[in-house]
C-alpha positions in Angstrom: -0.2 0.5 -0.4 1.9 3.3 -1.3 -0.1 6.3 0.9 1.1 9.7 -0.8 -0.1 11.2 2.4 -0.7 10.7 6.1 -4.2 8.8 7.4 -5.4 9.7 10.5 -7.6 7.6 12.6 -9.8 8.9 15.4 -10.9 7.1 18.8 -14.3 6.7 16.9 -13.7 3.8 14.9 -12.2 2.0 17.4 -14.6 -1.5 17.7 -14.8 -4.8 19.3 -12.8 -6.8 19.4 -14.2 -9.4 21.7 -15.5 -9.0 25.4 -13.5 -6.4 26.7 -11.4 -5.9 23.9 -11.6 -2.5 21.3 -9.7 -2.2 19.0 -8.2 0.0 15.8 -6.3 -1.4 12.5 -5.1 1.3 10.5 -3.0 -0.7 7.4 0.7 1.6 6.2 3.0 0.0 3.8 5.0 -2.7 5.4 3.5 -2.7 8.5 0.2 -2.7 10.2 -0.7 -0.2 13.6 -2.9 -1.2 15.4 -4.6 0.5 19.1 -6.4 -1.5 21.5 -7.9 -1.3 24.5 -8.1 -4.3 26.9 -10.6 -4.0 29.6 -10.1 -6.7 32.9 -11.6 -8.7 33.8 -13.4 -9.2 31.0 -10.6 -8.7 28.3 -9.0 -11.9 29.8 -6.1 -12.7 29.0 -3.9 -12.9 25.8 -3.3 -16.9 25.3 0.5 -18.2 24.2 0.9 -17.6 20.8 3.0 -17.2 18.1 2.8 -15.0 14.7 5.4 -15.0 11.3 5.2 -11.3 11.9 7.1 -9.4 13.9 5.7 -6.5 16.8 6.6 -3.7 18.6 4.3 -1.5 20.6 4.5 1.1 23.7 1.6 1.4 26.7 -0.6 4.3 26.3 -2.3 3.2 29.4 -2.7 1.1 32.2 -0.2 -2.0 32.8 0.3 -5.5 30.7 2.2 -8.2 31.9 4.0 -9.9 28.7 5.2 -14.0 29.7 7.4 -16.2 27.1 8.1 -19.5 27.3 11.2 -20.0 29.3 9.6 -18.4 32.2 10.2 -14.9 31.9 8.3 -11.8 32.8 7.8 -8.2 32.0 5.8 -5.8 33.3 5.3 -2.6 31.1 3.7 0.7 32.0 3.3 4.3 30.8 5.8 4.9 28.3 7.3 2.3 27.9 8.3 0.9 24.3 8.0 -3.1 23.6 9.5 -5.4 21.0 8.4 -9.4 20.2 10.4 -10.8 17.3 8.8 -13.4 14.7 7.7 -16.9 15.9 8.5 -16.0 19.6 6.2 -17.3 21.3 4.7 -14.7 24.2 1.1 -14.0 26.1 0.1 -11.5 27.9 -2.2 -10.6 31.1 -3.7 -7.1 32.4 -4.0 -5.9 36.1 -6.2 -2.9 34.6 -7.3 -2.0 31.8 -4.6 -1.2 29.5 -4.6 0.8 26.2 -1.5 0.1 23.4 0.0 0.6 20.2 1.4 -2.7 18.6 3.1 -2.2 15.2 3.8 -5.0 13.5 5.9 -6.0 10.6 5.0 -6.8 7.7 1.2 -6.2 7.8 -1.0 -8.4 9.9 -3.3 -8.8 6.4 -5.5 -11.4 8.8 -5.9 -7.9 10.9 -6.8 -5.5 8.0 -9.2 -7.7 6.9 -11.1 -8.1 10.1 -11.2 -4.7 10.8 -12.3 -3.7 7.8 -14.9 -6.3 7.3 -16.9 -5.7 11.5 -19.6 -3.6 12.2 
């Protein structure tokens, strides 16, 4: 996707991803940006998973506990940045409401398509 100008995505465009989870997705040239809102306890935990794309992000509000299969875990708070390499198994829990932005590269086409097709 080659966009000659910046594209804005306002907060009013958040949609329901799952119970307790809202999101907004902005496709880019070689990456997908996702704005997430997790509302515990309804949102539950993100189970152990991995994906073919690299992921990075920043916590905007609240906190998240990231866990890895080697037993390490890291609590991230507002302003903290993170990177998860492609095919690295990870999971997450939310001790409180958490707002974050993920950037996936290359694009997570399944997220872009699901968001575009959601109500």
